[in-house]
TORTOR-291799 format. One line per 10 residues: for each residue y, x, z of N, C-alpha, C, O, CB. Coordinates in pm, whole numbers, plus 50000, padded with zeros to 5 digits. Each point is the difference from the previous one (the first is absolute). Glycine has a CB too. Layout:
<gudos>
Y,X,Z,Y,X,Z,Y,X,Z,Y,X,Z,Y,X,Z ~ ...
</gudos>
This chain:
<gudos>
64744,58744,01045,50026,50186,50089,50061,49974,50123,49937,50018,50104,50130,50140,49688 ~ 50054,49800,50207,50078,49944,50076,49933,49910,50167,50047,50002,50114,50085,50001,49610 ~ 49762,49937,50226,49941,49922,50123,49892,50066,50019,49907,49926,50033,50169,49857,49935 ~ 49902,50307,50027,49926,50090,50036,50065,50108,50037,49929,50084,50056,49924,49830,49826 ~ 50270,50116,50103,50072,50110,50108,50018,49991,50111,49992,50092,50083,50099,49949,49792 ~ 49943,49819,50149,50063,49906,50073,49895,49947,50137,50015,49993,50122,50129,49941,49631 ~ 49760,50038,50162,49869,49956,50086,49924,50138,50054,49942,49983,50108,50018,49783,49733 ~ 50033,50341,50113,50010,50096,50055,50059,50043,50138,49942,50011,50108,50037,49989,49680 ~ 50152,50021,50178,50080,50022,50122,49986,49907,50084,49964,50018,50116,50181,50088,49782 ~ 49884,49782,50048,49948,49894,50125,49864,50003,50057,50011,49952,50113,50131,49901,49785
49765,50173,50085,49881,50033,50005,50008,50148,50090,49936,49983,50104,49996,49870,49656 ~ 50105,50234,50235,50032,50132,50039,50029,49942,50165,49925,50008,50097,50189,50131,49638 ~ 50026,49801,50254,50110,50003,50100,49937,49890,50115,50021,49988,50121,50205,50073,49689 ~ 49676,49856,50085,49890,49932,50124,49889,50052,50100,49981,49982,50120,50053,49884,49720 ~ 49892,50212,50050,49948,50115,50037,50036,50077,50129,49926,50021,50096,50058,49972,49679 ~ 50147,50048,50208,50059,50054,50138,50055,49911,50135,49989,50019,50121,50075,50147,49700 ~ 49997,49733,50101,50043,49924,50158,49826,49945,50043,49973,49988,50120,50351,49884,49813 ~ 49590,50104,49984,49860,49991,50098,49974,50071,50076,49963,49959,50110,49953,49975,49770 ~ 50094,50200,50093,49943,50117,50086,50116,50007,50106,49989,50053,50111,49869,50096,49692 ~ 50225,49807,50160,50119,50013,50162,49994,49872,50064,50061,49980,50105,50141,50174,49801
49731,49760,50039,50034,49861,50120,49828,49989,50026,49949,49965,50106,50322,49848,49781 ~ 49682,50213,50031,49837,49970,50083,49943,50142,50103,49916,50003,50090,49993,49833,49654 ~ 50156,50246,50213,49924,50133,50077,50126,50096,50111,49975,50093,50077,49831,49941,49656 ~ 50323,49904,50240,50088,50075,50147,50083,49873,49955,50070,50001,49899,49942,50331,50152 ~ 49977,49579,50019,50030,49885,50043,50168,50035,50088,50007,50119,50031,49683,49788,49976 ~ 50427,50017,50032,50085,50043,50047,49997,49940,50133,50032,49882,50005,50070,50169,49788 ~ 49865,50009,50317,49960,49888,50131,50106,50099,50104,49960,50065,50096,49712,49824,49865 ~ 50482,50101,49987,50075,50013,50096,50090,49890,50028,50089,50006,50086,49878,50209,49871 ~ 50006,49678,49966,50064,49867,50059,49881,49951,50113,49877,49991,49996,50273,49926,49752 ~ 49951,50057,50350,49904,49957,50126,49912,49853,49964,49878,49988,50010,50321,50129,50176
49923,49748,49758,49986,49904,49978,49931,49956,49877,50027,49893,49945,50134,50119,50197 ~ 49770,50055,49824,49899,49959,49824,49905,49944,50058,49924,50037,50090,50095,50158,49730 ~ 49993,49670,50095,49895,49897,50032,49886,49996,49896,50037,50051,49894,50142,49811,50218 ~ 49682,50088,49885,49899,50058,49918,50049,49887,49849,49957,50004,49885,49805,50092,50352 ~ 50310,49840,49807,50053,49928,49890,50084,50077,49866,49986,49982,49879,50020,49846,50324 ~ 50066,50245,49855,50079,50128,49932,49922,50053,49925,50017,50010,49878,50113,50046,50282 ~ 49740,50000,49923,49900,50085,49916,49941,49917,49922,50004,50023,49879,49951,50137,50273 ~ 49988,49744,49889,49953,49924,49885,50068,49981,49838,49971,50034,49886,49957,49861,50335 ~ 50158,50046,49833,50128,49950,49852,50009,50149,49924,49963,50021,49884,50246,49770,50264 ~ 49853,50311,49948,49984,50149,49932,49906,50069,49913,50020,50036,49884,50067,49971,50287
49817,50004,49893,49835,49998,49886,49986,49887,49928,49994,50036,49882,49860,50078,50271 ~ 50138,49790,49852,50018,49877,49874,50081,50010,49910,49976,49965,49885,49982,49901,50240 ~ 50121,50170,49904,50135,50033,49889,49981,50119,49914,50031,50002,49881,50137,49913,50285 ~ 49762,50220,49923,49966,50097,49937,49920,49985,49944,50007,50054,49890,50061,50043,50207 ~ 49826,49839,49928,49895,49987,49905,50007,49867,49907,49894,49992,49937,49968,50145,50234 ~ 50202,49784,49807,50012,49922,49932,50079,50048,49836,49976,49971,49883,50004,49891,50371 ~ 50130,50231,49821,50086,50055,49891,49882,50152,49923,49997,50039,49884,50306,49872,50287 ~ 49636,50126,49918,49938,50117,49961,49874,49986,49882,49984,50086,49913,50092,49988,50337 ~ 49854,49825,49760,49908,49889,49924,50033,49961,49877,49932,50005,49897,50028,49911,50293 ~ 50223,50020,49837,50023,49962,49859,50071,50129,49920,50035,49984,49883,49993,49748,50193
49993,50404,49996,50015,50106,49946,49899,50049,49902,50017,50037,49883,50103,49987,50303 ~ 49767,49970,49890,49872,50040,49912,49983,49902,49884,50006,50045,49885,49869,50052,50322 ~ 50099,49738,49816,49978,49917,49908,50087,50064,49865,49946,50063,49910,50006,49727,50279 ~ 50162,50186,49817,50099,50031,49893,50009,50151,49945,50044,50017,49886,50083,49793,50223 ~ 49823,50331,49992,49938,50115,49967,49922,50020,49878,50020,50057,49892,49987,49947,50321 ~ 49857,49903,49863,49854,49960,49902,50044,49908,49876,49927,50010,49901,49899,49979,50324 ~ 50284,49922,49766,50008,49890,49909,50091,50098,49875,49991,49973,49880,50007,49772,50323 ~ 50092,50377,49855,50053,50070,49861,49952,50057,49931,50062,50022,49897,50060,49991,50168 ~ 49754,50039,49947,49922,50095,49993,49910,49883,49895,50019,49994,49878,50012,50197,50382 ~ 49913,49760,49782,49901,49880,49951,50071,49898,49895,49928,49946,49916,49950,50062,50325
50280,49963,49762,50016,49914,49946,49983,49844,49984,50008,49923,49904,49986,50275,50067 ~ 49977,49786,50183,49925,49866,50057,50083,49910,50074,50033,50012,50118,49770,50110,49904 ~ 50230,49779,49890,50098,49876,50041,49970,49906,50114,50099,49938,50039,49942,50064,49733 ~ 49853,49974,50288,49945,49960,50127,50016,50076,50080,50044,49953,50104,49825,49945,49824 ~ 50109,50242,50069,50029,50108,50122,50158,50029,50040,50042,50018,50114,49737,50103,49798 ~ 50294,49879,49970,50113,49999,50045,50069,49859,50028,50119,49987,50031,49876,50230,49858 ~ 49921,49687,50098,50103,49909,50056,49980,49958,50165,50072,49954,50089,49944,49955,49653 ~ 49835,50136,50243,49937,50024,50199,50086,50102,50043,50087,49962,50079,49633,50011,49918 ~ 50280,50156,49969,50094,50077,50079,50175,49936,50007,50069,50019,50100,49747,50199,49820 ~ 50219,49731,50000,50141,49951,50035,50005,49917,50058,50080,49995,50094,49992,50057,49769
49836,49838,50103,49996,49913,50143,49946,50080,50117,49996,49919,50093,49959,49865,49778 ~ 50008,50316,50166,49962,50048,50120,50141,50059,50065,50044,49980,50113,49693,50069,49803 ~ 50334,50053,49948,50092,50037,50030,50149,49868,50056,50070,50046,50091,49788,50176,49737 ~ 50162,49710,50148,50043,49874,50028,50013,49938,50133,50102,49960,50058,49814,50032,49747 ~ 49902,50010,50250,49972,49921,50116,50053,50160,50095,50087,49985,50085,49663,49774,49832 ~ 50204,50356,50064,50074,50085,50070,50118,50018,50056,50022,50001,50121,49859,50044,49780 ~ 50216,49973,49991,50119,49988,49993,50032,49865,50106,50059,50022,50106,49946,50104,49635 ~ 49958,49753,50228,50014,49885,50089,49982,50032,50148,50094,49992,50080,49825,49872,49733 ~ 49925,50182,50229,49961,50033,50108,50124,50134,50061,50034,49999,50119,49679,49906,49795 ~ 50333,50183,50007,50088,50090,50058,50126,49925,50061,50039,50010,50116,49875,50169,49718
50136,49751,50076,50113,49922,50045,50023,49961,50119,50099,50038,50063,49886,49905,49765 ~ 49872,49926,50246,49974,50000,50070,50023,50103,50157,49940,49970,50103,49969,49903,49680
</gudos>
């Protein structure tokens, strides 16, 4: 039950972050490059899909889907550090 709550919260936060990042990007910085936007969208998408995998794995109790979601979250975190 705890993993369902945590992944639901993460899922909701990533939906809000996705809406903010994809539909209202910050254009106030003049020196923003395409590489920064690609990295931001790649990070958001990877973590978002990781939360989706873990969200559904928590309901279906599917081990392979849990491992897939955890790997996606780890990859998104590494990209976020970059």
